[in-house]
One Martini backbone bead per residue (centre of mass of N, CA, C, O) as a GRO file, in nm:
protein
   87
    1MET     BB    1   0.102   0.033   0.014
    2LEU     BB    2   0.008   0.380  -0.036
    3ALA     BB    3   0.111   0.726   0.050
    4ARG     BB    4   0.028   1.068  -0.021
    5PHE     BB    5   0.189   1.362   0.119
    6GLY     BB    6   0.216   1.718   0.169
    7ARG     BB    7   0.421   1.978   0.307
    8GLY     BB    8   0.731   2.100   0.401
    9ALA     BB    9   0.986   2.180   0.656
   10LEU     BB   10   1.055   1.858   0.831
   11ALA     BB   11   1.321   1.696   0.849
   12ALA     BB   12   1.416   1.698   1.147
   13ARG     BB   13   1.154   1.591   1.276
   14LEU     BB   14   1.135   1.331   1.107
   15ASP     BB   15   1.401   1.209   1.189
   16TYR     BB   16   1.335   1.185   1.483
   17ASN     BB   17   1.074   1.008   1.446
   18LYS     BB   18   1.204   0.777   1.299
   19GLN     BB   19   1.392   0.693   1.531
   20LYS     BB   20   1.177   0.672   1.760
   21SER     BB   21   0.943   0.490   1.578
   22GLY     BB   22   1.042   0.342   1.310
   23MET     BB   23   0.981   0.539   1.049
   24ASP     BB   24   1.101   0.397   0.747
   25ASN     BB   25   0.842   0.456   0.529
   26LEU     BB   26   0.954   0.751   0.466
   27VAL     BB   27   0.948   0.967   0.184
   28GLN     BB   28   1.155   1.242   0.064
   29TYR     BB   29   1.082   1.514  -0.182
   30LEU     BB   30   1.106   1.791  -0.073
   31ASP     BB   31   0.741   1.840  -0.059
   32ASP     BB   32   0.730   1.524  -0.080
   33PHE     BB   33   0.542   1.235   0.037
   34LEU     BB   34   0.609   0.881   0.113
   35SER     BB   35   0.430   0.588   0.201
   36VAL     BB   36   0.533   0.256   0.292
   37GLY     BB   37   0.354  -0.063   0.292
   38ARG     BB   38   0.205  -0.329   0.375
   39ALA     BB   39  -0.018  -0.530   0.289
   40ASN     BB   40  -0.279  -0.532   0.505
   41SER     BB   41  -0.197  -0.274   0.664
   42ASN     BB   42  -0.136   0.023   0.893
   43GLU     BB   43   0.121   0.190   0.812
   44CYS     BB   44   0.015   0.434   0.644
   45ASN     BB   45  -0.182   0.545   0.850
   46GLN     BB   46   0.028   0.596   1.070
   47SER     BB   47   0.205   0.791   0.909
   48MET     BB   48  -0.013   1.000   0.845
   49THR     BB   49  -0.083   1.067   1.136
   50LEU     BB   50   0.196   1.158   1.229
   51PHE     BB   51   0.243   1.374   1.015
   52THR     BB   52  -0.009   1.544   1.080
   53ASN     BB   53   0.064   1.602   1.375
   54ILE     BB   54   0.326   1.751   1.321
   55CYS     BB   55   0.211   1.975   1.146
   56ASN     BB   56   0.010   2.083   1.353
   57GLU     BB   57   0.219   2.147   1.576
   58LEU     BB   58   0.389   2.347   1.363
   59GLY     BB   59   0.187   2.490   1.152
   60VAL     BB   60   0.171   2.308   0.894
   61PRO     BB   61   0.045   2.302   0.594
   62LEU     BB   62  -0.169   2.102   0.407
   63ALA     BB   63  -0.234   1.930   0.095
   64TYR     BB   64  -0.527   1.771   0.076
   65GLU     BB   65  -0.561   1.761  -0.243
   66LYS     BB   66  -0.280   1.568  -0.243
   67THR     BB   67  -0.403   1.351  -0.074
   68ILE     BB   68  -0.325   0.996  -0.073
   69GLY     BB   69  -0.478   0.738   0.082
   70PRO     BB   70  -0.450   0.445   0.084
   71SER     BB   71  -0.287   0.283  -0.206
   72PRO     BB   72  -0.183   0.072  -0.474
   73VAL     BB   73  -0.232   0.346  -0.649
   74LEU     BB   74   0.000   0.607  -0.765
   75THR     BB   75   0.130   0.940  -0.793
   76PHE     BB   76   0.492   1.009  -0.791
   77LEU     BB   77   0.669   1.236  -0.943
   78GLY     BB   78   0.510   1.132  -1.219
   79LEU     BB   79   0.482   0.836  -1.109
   80GLU     BB   80   0.345   0.532  -1.150
   81ILE     BB   81   0.232   0.329  -0.877
   82ASP     BB   82   0.193  -0.038  -0.887
   83THR     BB   83   0.167  -0.291  -0.658
   84ASN     BB   84   0.014  -0.510  -0.823
   85GLU     BB   85   0.260  -0.526  -1.050
   86MET     BB   86   0.510  -0.615  -0.841
   87CYS     BB   87   0.459  -0.935  -0.780
   0.00000   0.00000   0.00000
């Protein structure tokens, strides 16, 4: 499953939370974020919730119109990622 969300300069805080919570499934490229998780798991939802909470805490606005997922298919950085076809 995949989830795309984001915007903001949160690198230091996210690095801290990645180390603290073991949130290794979050990928950042500039102001785009992608969370990757195992199929039929809650990993993407958990990452999205943590990310949203951090943004809210810091007063960083999210582009909810660009928030997608969790979904097995989405477009990230102009590339369509289809986890159904990756098996």
